[in-house]
Biopython code that builds the backbone (N, CA, C, O; Angstrom):
import numpy as np
from Bio.PDB.StructureBuilder import StructureBuilder

atoms = [
    (1, "MET", "N", (-8.022, -18.110, -1.428)),
    (1, "MET", "CA", (-8.549, -16.141, -1.913)),
    (1, "MET", "C", (-7.592, -15.976, -2.513)),
    (1, "MET", "O", (-6.684, -16.721, -2.143)),
    (2, "GLY", "N", (-7.361, -15.370, -3.248)),
    (2, "GLY", "CA", (-6.041, -14.302, -3.783)),
    (2, "GLY", "C", (-5.983, -13.044, -3.617)),
    (2, "GLY", "O", (-6.876, -12.198, -3.618)),
    (3, "HIS", "N", (-4.998, -12.974, -3.490)),
    (3, "HIS", "CA", (-4.940, -11.530, -3.137)),
    (3, "HIS", "C", (-5.414, -9.992, -3.317)),
    (3, "HIS", "O", (-4.573, -9.300, -3.891)),
    (4, "VAL", "N", (-6.301, -9.497, -3.032)),
    (4, "VAL", "CA", (-6.980, -8.403, -3.623)),
    (4, "VAL", "C", (-6.226, -6.791, -3.883)),
    (4, "VAL", "O", (-6.422, -5.925, -3.031)),
    (5, "ARG", "N", (-5.356, -6.480, -5.129)),
    (5, "ARG", "CA", (-4.833, -5.365, -5.153)),
    (5, "ARG", "C", (-5.562, -4.511, -5.403)),
    (5, "ARG", "O", (-6.647, -4.825, -5.893)),
    (6, "HIS", "N", (-5.172, -2.728, -5.103)),
    (6, "HIS", "CA", (-6.322, -2.067, -5.304)),
    (6, "HIS", "C", (-5.928, -1.456, -6.855)),
    (6, "HIS", "O", (-4.831, -1.665, -7.374)),
    (7, "GLY", "N", (-6.925, -0.732, -7.443)),
    (7, "GLY", "CA", (-7.247, -0.165, -8.802)),
    (7, "GLY", "C", (-6.329, 0.461, -9.772)),
    (7, "GLY", "O", (-6.648, 0.710, -10.934)),
    (8, "SER", "N", (-4.886, 0.766, -9.114)),
    (8, "SER", "CA", (-4.032, 1.664, -9.437)),
    (8, "SER", "C", (-3.066, 0.575, -9.482)),
    (8, "SER", "O", (-2.255, 0.399, -10.391)),
    (9, "ALA", "N", (-3.229, -0.268, -8.263)),
    (9, "ALA", "CA", (-1.595, -1.552, -8.740)),
    (9, "ALA", "C", (-0.963, -2.294, -9.903)),
    (9, "ALA", "O", (-1.239, -3.436, -10.271)),
    (10, "THR", "N", (0.069, -1.332, -10.503)),
    (10, "THR", "CA", (0.889, -2.409, -11.342)),
    (10, "THR", "C", (1.198, -3.954, -11.470)),
    (10, "THR", "O", (1.167, -4.799, -12.365)),
    (11, "THR", "N", (1.554, -3.889, -9.952)),
    (11, "THR", "CA", (2.135, -5.683, -9.808)),
    (11, "THR", "C", (1.555, -6.495, -8.836)),
    (11, "THR", "O", (0.650, -6.036, -8.139)),
    (12, "SER", "N", (1.908, -7.516, -8.707)),
    (12, "SER", "CA", (1.083, -8.766, -8.090)),
    (12, "SER", "C", (2.648, -9.004, -6.690)),
    (12, "SER", "O", (3.842, -8.717, -6.776)),
    (13, "GLN", "N", (1.951, -9.540, -5.732)),
    (13, "GLN", "CA", (2.530, -9.839, -4.943)),
    (13, "GLN", "C", (3.894, -10.554, -5.685)),
    (13, "GLN", "O", (5.039, -10.128, -5.533)),
    (14, "ALA", "N", (3.540, -11.676, -6.481)),
    (14, "ALA", "CA", (4.716, -12.543, -7.155)),
    (14, "ALA", "C", (5.948, -11.719, -8.114)),
    (14, "ALA", "O", (7.174, -11.781, -8.203)),
    (15, "VAL", "N", (4.790, -10.890, -8.785)),
    (15, "VAL", "CA", (5.874, -9.729, -9.647)),
    (15, "VAL", "C", (6.872, -9.049, -8.384)),
    (15, "VAL", "O", (8.093, -9.199, -8.332)),
    (16, "SER", "N", (6.209, -8.427, -7.590)),
    (16, "SER", "CA", (7.184, -7.915, -6.687)),
    (16, "SER", "C", (8.077, -8.496, -6.003)),
    (16, "SER", "O", (9.030, -7.803, -5.647)),
    (17, "ALA", "N", (8.040, -9.963, -5.608)),
    (17, "ALA", "CA", (9.019, -10.429, -5.182)),
    (17, "ALA", "C", (10.184, -10.980, -6.312)),
    (17, "ALA", "O", (11.313, -11.307, -5.945)),
    (18, "ALA", "N", (9.746, -11.032, -7.720)),
    (18, "ALA", "CA", (10.302, -11.331, -8.490)),
    (18, "ALA", "C", (11.457, -10.207, -8.824)),
    (18, "ALA", "O", (12.554, -10.463, -9.320)),
    (19, "ILE", "N", (11.125, -9.314, -8.564)),
    (19, "ILE", "CA", (11.995, -7.623, -9.296)),
    (19, "ILE", "C", (13.019, -7.537, -7.508)),
    (19, "ILE", "O", (14.091, -6.981, -7.269)),
    (20, "GLN", "N", (12.137, -8.300, -6.626)),
    (20, "GLN", "CA", (13.245, -8.220, -5.107)),
    (20, "GLN", "C", (14.612, -8.798, -5.285)),
    (20, "GLN", "O", (15.730, -8.291, -5.191)),
    (21, "ARG", "N", (14.137, -10.194, -5.615)),
    (21, "ARG", "CA", (15.523, -11.565, -5.855)),
    (21, "ARG", "C", (16.163, -10.970, -7.595)),
    (21, "ARG", "O", (17.230, -11.419, -8.014)),
    (22, "SER", "N", (15.270, -9.865, -8.498)),
    (22, "SER", "CA", (16.240, -10.442, -9.596)),
    (22, "SER", "C", (17.733, -9.665, -9.801)),
    (22, "SER", "O", (17.543, -8.742, -9.008)),
    (23, "GLN", "N", (18.760, -9.485, -10.208)),
    (23, "GLN", "CA", (20.097, -9.518, -10.126)),
    (23, "GLN", "C", (19.886, -8.088, -11.436)),
    (23, "GLN", "O", (20.631, -7.108, -11.420)),
    (24, "ALA", "N", (18.836, -8.250, -12.389)),
    (24, "ALA", "CA", (18.966, -7.731, -13.838)),
    (24, "ALA", "C", (18.784, -5.911, -13.284)),
    (24, "ALA", "O", (18.336, -5.671, -12.163)),
    (25, "SER", "N", (19.148, -4.919, -14.126)),
    (25, "SER", "CA", (18.914, -3.589, -14.263)),
    (25, "SER", "C", (17.706, -3.590, -13.604)),
    (25, "SER", "O", (17.131, -4.546, -13.083)),
    (26, "ILE", "N", (17.136, -1.629, -13.718)),
    (26, "ILE", "CA", (15.870, -1.282, -13.376)),
    (26, "ILE", "C", (15.741, -1.237, -14.325)),
    (26, "ILE", "O", (14.723, -1.869, -14.608)),
    (27, "ALA", "N", (16.447, -0.594, -15.631)),
    (27, "ALA", "CA", (15.876, -0.559, -17.027)),
    (27, "ALA", "C", (15.416, -1.842, -17.842)),
    (27, "ALA", "O", (14.704, -1.871, -18.846)),
    (28, "ALA", "N", (16.068, -3.011, -17.077)),
    (28, "ALA", "CA", (15.783, -4.152, -18.344)),
    (28, "ALA", "C", (14.653, -4.802, -17.968)),
    (28, "ALA", "O", (14.026, -5.378, -18.856)),
    (29, "LEU", "N", (13.968, -4.868, -16.076)),
    (29, "LEU", "CA", (13.101, -4.958, -15.821)),
    (29, "LEU", "C", (11.626, -4.466, -15.790)),
    (29, "LEU", "O", (10.550, -5.043, -15.944)),
    (30, "SER", "N", (12.035, -3.008, -15.497)),
    (30, "SER", "CA", (10.606, -2.571, -16.207)),
    (30, "SER", "C", (10.195, -2.999, -17.562)),
    (30, "SER", "O", (9.195, -3.666, -17.828)),
    (31, "ARG", "N", (11.174, -2.492, -18.478)),
    (31, "ARG", "CA", (11.498, -2.881, -20.153)),
    (31, "ARG", "C", (10.380, -4.261, -19.949)),
    (31, "ARG", "O", (9.186, -4.281, -20.247)),
    (32, "ASP", "N", (11.117, -5.241, -19.414)),
    (32, "ASP", "CA", (10.312, -6.319, -19.722)),
    (32, "ASP", "C", (9.012, -6.646, -18.821)),
    (32, "ASP", "O", (8.376, -7.611, -19.245)),
    (33, "LEU", "N", (8.787, -6.380, -18.317)),
    (33, "LEU", "CA", (7.312, -6.256, -17.506)),
    (33, "LEU", "C", (6.785, -5.370, -17.828)),
    (33, "LEU", "O", (5.580, -5.514, -17.622)),
    (34, "GLY", "N", (7.116, -4.074, -18.431)),
    (34, "GLY", "CA", (5.818, -3.007, -19.172)),
    (34, "GLY", "C", (5.716, -2.027, -17.789)),
    (34, "GLY", "O", (4.792, -1.215, -17.762)),
    (35, "ILE", "N", (6.318, -2.068, -17.052)),
    (35, "ILE", "CA", (6.257, -0.958, -16.038)),
    (35, "ILE", "C", (6.909, 0.149, -15.981)),
    (35, "ILE", "O", (7.704, 0.375, -16.894)),
    (36, "ASN", "N", (6.753, 1.092, -14.939)),
    (36, "ASN", "CA", (7.591, 2.617, -14.631)),
    (36, "ASN", "C", (8.886, 1.914, -13.901)),
    (36, "ASN", "O", (8.854, 1.014, -13.061)),
    (37, "PRO", "N", (9.896, 2.495, -14.389)),
    (37, "PRO", "CA", (11.036, 2.239, -13.534)),
    (37, "PRO", "C", (10.827, 2.419, -12.546)),
    (37, "PRO", "O", (10.792, 1.531, -11.694)),
    (38, "LYS", "N", (10.617, 3.637, -12.328)),
    (38, "LYS", "CA", (10.376, 4.325, -10.630)),
    (38, "LYS", "C", (9.369, 3.100, -9.691)),
    (38, "LYS", "O", (9.626, 2.908, -8.502)),
    (39, "THR", "N", (8.500, 2.518, -10.230)),
    (39, "THR", "CA", (7.815, 1.198, -9.794)),
    (39, "THR", "C", (8.907, 0.187, -9.383)),
    (39, "THR", "O", (8.953, -0.246, -8.232)),
    (40, "VAL", "N", (9.457, -0.045, -9.979)),
    (40, "VAL", "CA", (11.166, -1.527, -9.957)),
    (40, "VAL", "C", (11.932, -0.530, -9.003)),
    (40, "VAL", "O", (12.889, -1.069, -8.448)),
    (41, "ALA", "N", (11.771, 0.572, -8.736)),
    (41, "ALA", "CA", (12.951, 1.286, -7.708)),
    (41, "ALA", "C", (12.338, 1.302, -6.460)),
    (41, "ALA", "O", (13.041, 1.266, -5.450)),
    (42, "ASN", "N", (10.978, 1.358, -6.378)),
    (42, "ASN", "CA", (10.358, 1.221, -5.211)),
    (42, "ASN", "C", (9.974, 0.003, -4.891)),
    (42, "ASN", "O", (9.411, -0.273, -3.831)),
    (43, "TRP", "N", (10.297, -0.924, -5.921)),
    (43, "TRP", "CA", (9.732, -2.677, -5.092)),
    (43, "TRP", "C", (11.311, -3.196, -4.861)),
    (43, "TRP", "O", (11.251, -4.210, -4.166)),
    (44, "ARG", "N", (12.599, -2.894, -5.166)),
    (44, "ARG", "CA", (13.858, -2.928, -4.663)),
    (44, "ARG", "C", (14.172, -2.368, -3.613)),
    (44, "ARG", "O", (15.233, -2.814, -3.178)),
    (45, "LYS", "N", (13.652, -1.449, -2.891)),
    (45, "LYS", "CA", (13.510, -0.855, -1.440)),
    (45, "LYS", "C", (13.286, -1.502, -0.743)),
    (45, "LYS", "O", (14.182, -1.972, -0.042)),
    (46, "ARG", "N", (11.901, -1.879, -0.568)),
    (46, "ARG", "CA", (10.883, -2.169, 0.400)),
    (46, "ARG", "C", (11.662, -3.589, 0.709)),
    (46, "ARG", "O", (12.540, -4.180, 0.081)),
    (47, "THR", "N", (11.100, -3.835, 1.714)),
    (47, "THR", "CA", (11.545, -5.864, 2.290)),
    (47, "THR", "C", (10.103, -6.531, 2.570)),
    (47, "THR", "O", (9.947, -7.467, 3.354)),
    (48, "THR", "N", (9.205, -6.004, 1.923)),
    (48, "THR", "CA", (8.462, -6.778, 1.683)),
    (48, "THR", "C", (7.457, -6.920, 0.529)),
    (48, "THR", "O", (7.267, -5.771, 0.130)),
    (49, "VAL", "N", (6.781, -7.709, -0.142)),
    (49, "VAL", "CA", (5.754, -8.120, -1.257)),
    (49, "VAL", "C", (4.550, -7.460, -0.899)),
    (49, "VAL", "O", (3.606, -7.798, -1.613)),
    (50, "GLU", "N", (4.183, -6.314, 0.308)),
    (50, "GLU", "CA", (2.787, -6.592, 0.666)),
    (50, "GLU", "C", (2.649, -4.999, 0.419)),
    (50, "GLU", "O", (3.392, -4.113, 0.843)),
    (51, "ASP", "N", (1.708, -4.903, -0.235)),
    (51, "ASP", "CA", (0.929, -3.040, -0.940)),
    (51, "ASP", "C", (1.505, -2.615, 0.419)),
    (51, "ASP", "O", (1.869, -3.390, 1.304)),
    (52, "MET", "N", (1.547, -0.802, 0.471)),
    (52, "MET", "CA", (1.865, -0.184, 1.516)),
    (52, "MET", "C", (0.797, 0.570, 1.784)),
    (52, "MET", "O", (0.249, 0.992, 0.766)),
    (53, "LYS", "N", (0.069, 1.044, 3.284)),
    (53, "LYS", "CA", (-0.884, 1.647, 3.512)),
    (53, "LYS", "C", (-1.797, 2.513, 3.068)),
    (53, "LYS", "O", (-1.719, 3.186, 4.096)),
    (54, "THR", "N", (-2.649, 3.125, 2.397)),
    (54, "THR", "CA", (-2.522, 4.286, 2.047)),
    (54, "THR", "C", (-3.329, 5.782, 2.638)),
    (54, "THR", "O", (-4.058, 5.372, 3.541)),
    (55, "GLY", "N", (-3.427, 6.598, 2.576)),
    (55, "GLY", "CA", (-3.815, 7.670, 3.144)),
    (55, "GLY", "C", (-3.756, 8.299, 4.717)),
    (55, "GLY", "O", (-2.703, 7.827, 5.148)),
    (56, "PRO", "N", (-4.190, 8.901, 5.500)),
    (56, "PRO", "CA", (-3.190, 9.363, 6.327)),
    (56, "PRO", "C", (-3.597, 8.576, 7.625)),
    (56, "PRO", "O", (-4.652, 8.029, 7.947)),
    (57, "SER", "N", (-2.153, 8.741, 8.376)),
    (57, "SER", "CA", (-1.908, 7.818, 9.839)),
    (57, "SER", "C", (-2.905, 7.893, 10.844)),
    (57, "SER", "O", (-3.190, 7.004, 11.647)),
    (58, "ASP", "N", (-3.430, 9.052, 10.740)),
    (58, "ASP", "CA", (-3.915, 9.565, 11.745)),
    (58, "ASP", "C", (-5.237, 10.171, 11.430)),
    (58, "ASP", "O", (-5.291, 11.400, 11.396)),
    (59, "PRO", "N", (-6.369, 9.436, 11.182)),
    (59, "PRO", "CA", (-7.639, 10.196, 10.217)),
    (59, "PRO", "C", (-8.199, 11.036, 11.303)),
    (59, "PRO", "O", (-8.105, 10.915, 12.524)),
    (60, "ARG", "N", (-8.790, 11.894, 10.587)),
    (60, "ARG", "CA", (-9.336, 12.763, 11.746)),
    (60, "ARG", "C", (-10.678, 13.763, 10.878)),
    (60, "ARG", "O", (-10.781, 14.437, 9.853)),
    (61, "SER", "N", (-11.307, 13.451, 11.724)),
    (61, "SER", "CA", (-12.891, 14.125, 10.250)),
    (61, "SER", "C", (-12.969, 15.560, 10.525)),
    (61, "SER", "O", (-12.770, 16.146, 11.590)),
    (62, "THR", "N", (-13.335, 16.083, 9.225)),
    (62, "THR", "CA", (-12.958, 17.623, 8.792)),
    (62, "THR", "C", (-14.704, 18.317, 9.062)),
    (62, "THR", "O", (-15.002, 19.440, 8.655)),
    (63, "VAL", "N", (-15.691, 17.407, 9.801)),
    (63, "VAL", "CA", (-16.407, 17.993, 10.228)),
    (63, "VAL", "C", (-16.873, 18.153, 11.493)),
    (63, "VAL", "O", (-17.513, 19.110, 11.930)),
    (64, "LEU", "N", (-16.423, 16.890, 12.222)),
    (64, "LEU", "CA", (-16.513, 16.586, 14.156)),
    (64, "LEU", "C", (-15.421, 17.615, 14.770)),
    (64, "LEU", "O", (-14.457, 18.017, 14.119)),
    (65, "SER", "N", (-15.639, 17.909, 15.821)),
    (65, "SER", "CA", (-14.655, 18.689, 17.065)),
    (65, "SER", "C", (-14.058, 16.891, 17.469)),
    (65, "SER", "O", (-14.683, 15.853, 17.250)),
    (66, "GLU", "N", (-12.642, 17.046, 18.119)),
    (66, "GLU", "CA", (-12.054, 15.902, 18.581)),
    (66, "GLU", "C", (-12.887, 15.365, 19.853)),
    (66, "GLU", "O", (-12.654, 14.194, 20.154)),
    (67, "ALA", "N", (-13.810, 16.048, 20.625)),
    (67, "ALA", "CA", (-15.069, 15.867, 21.472)),
    (67, "ALA", "C", (-15.924, 15.001, 20.791)),
    (67, "ALA", "O", (-16.086, 13.917, 21.351)),
    (68, "GLU", "N", (-16.536, 15.181, 19.705)),
    (68, "GLU", "CA", (-17.793, 14.915, 19.320)),
    (68, "GLU", "C", (-17.331, 13.538, 18.559)),
    (68, "GLU", "O", (-18.223, 12.749, 18.249)),
    (69, "GLU", "N", (-15.915, 13.208, 18.235)),
    (69, "GLU", "CA", (-15.489, 12.534, 17.449)),
    (69, "GLU", "C", (-15.498, 10.923, 18.073)),
    (69, "GLU", "O", (-15.641, 9.808, 17.571)),
    (70, "GLN", "N", (-15.218, 11.555, 19.710)),
    (70, "GLN", "CA", (-14.917, 10.375, 20.888)),
    (70, "GLN", "C", (-16.031, 10.314, 21.219)),
    (70, "GLN", "O", (-15.953, 9.573, 22.198)),
    (71, "TRP", "N", (-17.403, 10.660, 21.063)),
    (71, "TRP", "CA", (-18.728, 10.666, 21.583)),
    (71, "TRP", "C", (-19.278, 9.356, 20.382)),
    (71, "TRP", "O", (-19.802, 8.264, 20.603)),
    (72, "VAL", "N", (-18.921, 9.976, 19.184)),
    (72, "VAL", "CA", (-19.164, 8.856, 18.101)),
    (72, "VAL", "C", (-17.951, 7.599, 17.912)),
    (72, "VAL", "O", (-18.047, 6.564, 17.253)),
    (73, "SER", "N", (-17.127, 7.953, 18.500)),
    (73, "SER", "CA", (-16.006, 6.360, 17.774)),
    (73, "SER", "C", (-16.766, 4.991, 18.420)),
    (73, "SER", "O", (-17.128, 4.814, 19.583)),
    (74, "PRO", "N", (-16.867, 4.172, 17.366)),
    (74, "PRO", "CA", (-17.074, 2.786, 17.229)),
    (74, "PRO", "C", (-16.558, 2.184, 18.163)),
    (74, "PRO", "O", (-17.067, 1.082, 18.366)),
    (75, "SER", "N", (-15.418, 2.575, 19.087)),
    (75, "SER", "CA", (-14.187, 2.050, 19.202)),
    (75, "SER", "C", (-14.699, 2.153, 20.782)),
    (75, "SER", "O", (-14.676, 1.099, 21.417)),
    (76, "ALA", "N", (-15.193, 3.442, 21.502)),
    (76, "ALA", "CA", (-15.955, 3.867, 22.630)),
    (76, "ALA", "C", (-16.711, 2.052, 22.617)),
    (76, "ALA", "O", (-16.963, 1.325, 21.656)),
    (77, "SER", "N", (-16.950, 1.737, 24.645)),
    (77, "SER", "CA", (-17.580, 0.745, 25.025)),
    (77, "SER", "C", (-19.188, 1.675, 25.465)),
    (77, "SER", "O", (-19.199, 2.807, 25.950)),
    (78, "TYR", "N", (-20.285, 0.938, 25.178)),
    (78, "TYR", "CA", (-21.413, 1.661, 25.447)),
    (78, "TYR", "C", (-22.072, 0.395, 26.507)),
    (78, "TYR", "O", (-22.448, -0.771, 26.391)),
    (79, "ALA", "N", (-21.950, 1.385, 27.542)),
    (79, "ALA", "CA", (-22.845, 0.471, 29.057)),
    (79, "ALA", "C", (-24.279, 1.080, 28.763)),
    (79, "ALA", "O", (-24.673, 2.095, 29.337)),
    (80, "GLY", "N", (-25.083, 0.340, 27.763)),
    (80, "GLY", "CA", (-26.316, 0.605, 28.164)),
    (80, "GLY", "C", (-27.304, -0.438, 28.649)),
    (80, "GLY", "O", (-28.433, -0.101, 29.005)),
]
sb = StructureBuilder()
sb.init_structure("model")
sb.init_model(0)
sb.init_chain("A")
sb.init_seg("    ")
for serial, (resi, resn, name, xyz) in enumerate(atoms, 1):
    if name == "N":
        sb.init_residue(resn, " ", resi, " ")
    sb.init_atom(name, np.array(xyz, "f"), 0.0, 1.0, " ", f" {name:<3s}", serial, name[0])
structure = sb.get_structure()
């Protein structure tokens, strides 16, 4: 099964790897691939071709308190 990209992705893992291997300029690559030069620059800086995780690094509820969140947490063990 292939890699599933998020809806806003403009590059595949193969394209990202090609960007990282290429010696061409950022402008030339962005023109040839039809993507933004900032995208090329970002892929050049990365050490992997995997998409980065998006969203908060420590997600919190906007409704529940910390105690309530602990109480309903799916990682909490159930001793029923």
